[in-house]
C-alpha positions in Angstrom: -11.0 14.3 -1.2 -11.3 11.0 -2.9 -15.0 10.6 -2.2 -15.8 14.1 -3.5 -13.8 13.3 -6.7 -15.5 10.0 -7.0 -19.0 11.6 -6.6 -18.2 14.1 -9.3 -17.1 11.5 -11.8 -19.9 9.0 -11.0 -21.1 7.3 -14.1 -24.3 5.4 -15.0 -24.7 2.3 -17.0 -22.4 -0.7 -17.0 -19.1 1.2 -16.5 -20.7 3.1 -13.5 -21.9 -0.2 -12.1 -18.5 -1.7 -12.4 -16.8 1.2 -10.7 -19.4 1.2 -7.9 -18.9 -2.6 -7.4 -15.1 -2.3 -7.3 -15.4 0.6 -4.8 -17.7 -1.5 -2.6 -15.4 -4.5 -2.7 -12.4 -2.3 -1.9 -14.2 -0.9 1.1 -15.2 -4.4 2.3 -11.7 -5.8 2.0 -10.4 -2.7 3.7 -12.6 -3.6 6.7 -11.3 -7.1 6.5 -7.7 -5.8 6.4 -8.4 -3.7 9.5 -9.6 -6.8 11.4 -6.6 -8.8 10.3 -4.3 -6.0 11.3 -5.9 -5.8 14.8 -5.7 -9.6 15.1 -2.0 -9.4 14.4 -1.5 -6.6 17.0 -3.5 -8.5 19.6 -1.4 -11.7 19.0 1.8 -9.7 19.3 0.6 -8.4 22.7 -0.3 -11.9 23.7 3.1 -13.2 22.6 4.9 -10.5 24.6 2.8 -11.3 27.7 3.5 -15.1 27.3 7.2 -14.7 26.7 8.2 -11.8 29.0 5.7 -11.9 31.8 5.0 -15.6 32.1 8.5 -16.7 30.8 7.0 -19.3 28.5 7.9 -20.1 24.9 5.6 -19.3 22.0 5.2 -21.4 18.8 2.6 -19.9 16.5 2.4 -16.2 17.3 5.2 -14.8 15.1 4.0 -16.7 12.1 0.4 -15.7 12.6 1.3 -12.1 12.9 3.4 -12.1 9.8 0.6 -13.7 7.8 -2.2 -11.6 9.2 -0.4 -8.2 8.8 1.0 -9.1 5.4 -2.5 -10.2 4.3 -4.0 -7.0 5.7 -1.6 -4.9 3.7 -2.4 -6.8 0.5 -6.2 -6.8 1.1 -6.2 -3.1 1.9 -4.3 -2.1 -1.2 -7.3 -1.7 -3.5 -8.9 0.8 -1.0 -5.6 2.7 -0.8 -5.6 3.0 -4.6 -9.3 4.0 -4.7 -8.8 6.8 -2.1 -5.5 8.0 -3.5 -3.7 7.1 -0.3 -0.7 5.7 -2.2 2.6 7.5 -2.6 2.8 9.3 -5.9 5.3 11.8 -7.3 3.3 14.2 -9.3 5.6 17.1 -9.7 6.1 16.8 -13.4 2.5 15.9 -14.4 1.1 18.7 -12.1 3.6 21.2 -13.7 2.6 20.2 -17.2 -1.1 20.1 -16.6 -3.9 19.5 -19.1 -3.8 16.7 -21.6 -0.2 15.8 -20.9 -1.0 15.3 -17.2 -3.9 13.0 -18.0 -1.8 11.1 -20.5 1.0 10.7 -18.0 -1.4 9.5 -15.4 -3.0 7.0 -17.8 0.4 5.6 -18.8 1.4 5.2 -15.1 -2.0 3.5 -14.4 -1.5 1.1 -17.3 2.0 0.2 -16.0 0.5 -0.3 -12.5 -2.3 -2.4 -14.0 0.1 -4.6 -16.0 2.3 -5.2 -12.9 -0.6 -6.0 -10.7 -2.2 -8.3 -13.3 1.1 -10.2 -13.6 1.5 -10.4 -9.8 -2.2 -11.6 -9.4 -1.7 -14.3 -12.0 1.5 -15.5 -10.4 -0.1 -15.3 -7.0 -3.0 -17.6 -8.0 -0.5 -20.1 -9.4 1.4 -20.0 -6.1 -1.8 -20.5 -4.1 -2.8 -23.4 -6.4 0.6 -25.1 -6.1 0.4 -24.7 -2.3 -3.1 -26.2 -2.3 -2.3 -29.1 -4.6 1.0 -29.9 -2.9 -0.5 -29.5 0.6 2.5 -27.3 1.4 3.1 -26.2 4.9 5.2 -23.5 6.3 7.9 -25.8 7.7 7.9 -24.2 11.1 7.1 -25.5 14.6 3.4 -24.5 14.1 3.5 -25.8 10.5 0.1 -24.7 9.2 -0.9 -25.2 5.6 0.6 -22.5 3.4 -2.3 -21.7 1.0 -4.5 -19.9 3.5 -1.7 -17.5 4.3 -1.1 -17.0 0.5 -4.8 -16.5 -0.3 -4.9 -12.8 0.8 -2.0 -12.1 -1.6 -3.9 -13.5 -4.6 -7.2 -11.9 -3.6 -5.6 -8.6 -2.8 -3.6 -8.3 -6.0 -6.6 -9.4 -8.1 -8.8 -6.8 -6.5 -6.0 -4.2 -6.9 -5.9 -5.1 -10.6 -9.6 -4.7 -10.9 -9.5 -1.4 -9.0 -6.9 -0.1 -11.4 -9.3 -0.8 -14.2 -12.0 1.1 -12.3 -9.7 4.0 -11.8 -8.8 4.1 -15.5 -12.5 3.9 -16.4 -13.3 6.7 -13.8 -10.8 8.8 -15.7 -8.5 9.3 -12.7 -5.8 6.9 -13.9 
């Protein structure tokens, strides 16, 4: 459904190039998110095997899984927005239709854009502080924190930029 709608509303020029670039980046990060999700699942399986079959303790698996699956969720979010896979309650806009529907969707997209922009800004500050402070997770494994936070900053930034693409596309 989304690809058909996107093809119908394809634009040329600078706006069209921006929309196509964001769609391409959203697809790329969706693949990366899939790889991160699979890595998290594989590590969970490895952890279960180590703990319950071999009876040994684990040190890094839980933390790796949390970071990889959370990162996957955040890096996959622009693709979800692009394809319309997010949860939306559209009863009122659909009932009203026409210009009111478009206006309500635009207002909702602007609120989403503002929230994601604020979250992206705060995320980059958090990543920078973790980088500068050489923060670690404080666990037994104790890796540096900034690599685990980076998908949050990248994902929310791309989600913000994808919101702009959706507004420009006219599907906001």
